[in-house]
C-alpha positions in Angstrom: -3.2 18.7 -33.2 0.2 18.9 -31.8 3.3 17.8 -33.7 3.4 14.4 -31.9 -0.1 13.5 -32.9 0.4 13.5 -36.6 3.2 10.9 -36.7 1.2 8.8 -34.3 -1.9 8.9 -36.5 0.3 8.0 -39.6 1.8 5.0 -37.7 -1.6 3.9 -36.5 -3.0 4.1 -40.1 0.0 1.9 -41.3 -0.8 -0.7 -38.6 -4.5 -0.8 -39.4 -3.8 -1.2 -43.1 -1.2 -3.9 -42.4 -3.7 -5.8 -40.3 -6.4 -5.5 -42.9 -4.1 -6.7 -45.6 -2.9 -9.6 -43.5 -6.6 -10.6 -42.8 -7.4 -10.6 -46.5 -4.5 -12.9 -47.4 -5.8 -15.8 -45.3 -8.9 -17.9 -45.2 -12.0 -16.9 -43.3 -12.4 -18.5 -39.9 -14.8 -21.4 -39.3 -17.0 -18.9 -37.4 -17.0 -16.5 -40.4 -18.2 -19.3 -42.7 -21.0 -20.2 -40.3 -22.0 -16.5 -40.1 -22.0 -16.3 -43.9 -24.4 -19.2 -44.2 -26.7 -17.7 -41.5 -26.5 -14.3 -43.4 -27.4 -16.1 -46.7 -30.2 -18.0 -45.1 -31.7 -15.9 -42.3 -34.0 -18.6 -41.1 -31.1 -21.0 -40.5 -30.2 -21.6 -36.9 -27.2 -23.5 -35.7 -26.4 -24.7 -32.2 -22.7 -25.1 -31.4 -21.8 -28.7 -30.5 -18.0 -28.9 -30.6 -15.2 -26.5 -31.5 -11.6 -27.6 -31.3 -8.7 -25.2 -32.1 -5.2 -26.6 -32.0 -2.7 -23.9 -32.9 1.1 -23.8 -32.9 1.4 -24.1 -29.1 -1.1 -27.0 -28.9 0.4 -28.8 -31.9 3.9 -28.3 -30.4 2.8 -30.0 -27.2 1.3 -32.9 -29.2 4.6 -33.2 -31.2 6.5 -33.2 -27.9 4.3 -35.9 -26.4 4.6 -38.1 -29.6 8.5 -37.8 -29.3 8.2 -39.6 -25.9 6.0 -42.4 -27.2 7.9 -45.5 -28.3 6.9 -47.0 -31.7 5.1 -43.8 -32.8 7.5 -42.9 -35.7 4.8 -43.1 -38.4 2.4 -41.0 -36.3 5.1 -38.5 -35.6 5.9 -38.1 -39.4 2.2 -37.4 -40.1 1.6 -35.1 -37.1 4.8 -33.1 -37.5 3.7 -31.7 -40.8 0.4 -30.4 -39.4 0.7 -26.9 -37.9 -3.0 -26.0 -37.1 -6.3 -27.9 -36.8 -9.7 -26.4 -36.4 -12.9 -28.4 -36.2 -16.3 -27.0 -35.5 -19.7 -28.8 -35.6 -23.1 -27.3 -35.2 -26.4 -29.0 -34.8 -29.0 -27.7 -37.2 -32.0 -26.2 -35.4 -33.6 -24.8 -38.5 -32.7 -25.0 -42.1 -35.0 -24.0 -45.0 -34.3 -24.8 -48.6 -30.6 -24.7 -49.5 -31.2 -23.2 -52.9 -30.1 -19.9 -51.5 -26.5 -21.3 -51.5 -26.5 -22.0 -55.2 -24.7 -18.8 -56.1 -21.1 -18.2 -55.1 -20.9 -17.5 -51.3 -18.8 -14.8 -49.7 -16.5 -17.4 -48.1 -15.9 -18.9 -51.6 -15.0 -15.5 -53.0 -12.7 -14.7 -49.9 -10.9 -18.0 -50.3 -10.5 -17.6 -54.1 -9.0 -14.1 -53.6 -6.6 -15.6 -51.1 -5.4 -18.1 -53.6 -7.5 -21.1 -52.5 -8.9 -23.5 -55.1 -12.4 -25.0 -54.9 -11.6 -28.7 -55.5 -15.0 -30.2 -54.8 -18.5 -28.7 -54.5 -21.5 -31.0 -54.2 -25.1 -29.9 -54.4 -27.6 -32.5 -53.4 -31.3 -32.0 -52.4 -30.6 -31.4 -48.7 -26.8 -31.2 -48.6 -24.0 -29.0 -49.6 -20.2 -29.7 -49.4 -17.2 -27.6 -50.3 -13.5 -28.7 -50.3 -10.9 -26.0 -50.7 -7.2 -26.4 -51.2 -4.3 -24.0 -50.9 -0.9 -24.8 -52.3 2.6 -23.7 -51.3 4.8 -21.8 -53.7 6.6 -25.1 -54.6 3.3 -26.8 -55.5 2.8 -28.7 -52.2 -0.5 -28.8 -50.4 -0.5 -26.4 -47.4 -4.1 -26.0 -46.4 -7.4 -27.8 -46.5 -10.8 -26.3 -45.6 -13.9 -28.5 -45.7 -17.5 -27.4 -45.2 -20.4 -29.8 -45.1 -24.0 -28.8 -44.5 -27.0 -31.1 -44.3 -30.3 -31.2 -42.5 -28.7 -32.3 -39.2 -25.3 -30.8 -39.0 -22.9 -28.1 -40.2 -19.3 -29.2 -40.0 -16.2 -27.1 -40.7 -12.7 -28.4 -40.7 -9.5 -26.5 -41.4 -6.0 -28.1 -41.6 -2.8 -26.0 -42.1 0.8 -27.3 -42.6 2.6 -29.3 -45.1 -0.4 -31.6 -45.7 1.2 -33.1 -48.9 4.0 -34.5 -46.7 1.5 -35.7 -44.0 -0.7 -37.5 -46.6 2.4 -39.0 -48.3 3.6 -40.3 -44.8 0.1 -41.8 -44.2 0.1 -43.5 -47.6 3.6 -44.7 -47.2 2.6 -46.4 -43.9 -0.3 -48.3 -45.4 0.2 -48.5 -49.2 -1.7 -51.8 -49.7 -4.7 -50.5 -47.7 -4.8 -47.2 -49.6 -4.4 -49.1 -53.0 -7.4 -51.3 -52.0 -9.5 -48.2 -51.0 -8.7 -46.5 -54.3 -9.5 -49.6 -56.3 -12.8 -50.0 -54.4 -13.9 -46.5 -55.5 -13.6 -47.4 -59.2 
């Protein structure tokens, strides 16, 4: 090796470690969660139906469009707090017994390591659901990741932003309706 190769290799190693560390800090992608389920249940087969990714650029465009719409103040308040949306749905082609998902999955461990909280986990005969939350340093809700799997469909939803503020704006817009819905659940 010549004298220029050693610093280059050192710099390359630093970049690779930084990329790995950054990947560990976030949540797995919706694709990674699907692959984890397929790995845990090798007989499971999912056919993609829809996959929508709205990142910073797409959400910025939506924010800009909403600024031009008259009487959309409430919608703007909600949408302005959302920075990223990803929704994927898959038709279930084959799904054997879901008991193989009883133990903690890899995506649950990955999310827990990245500071996410498992808020809801349901286990019914032919259905599994997970709802994960991630908070900001000041205690606000910054991320939501929902996974639902039943005999017909696998659905994955991820929202990033200041979701506590978006939910508060939505509730403030329709407080009586929300109160009725909460009261109906009791």
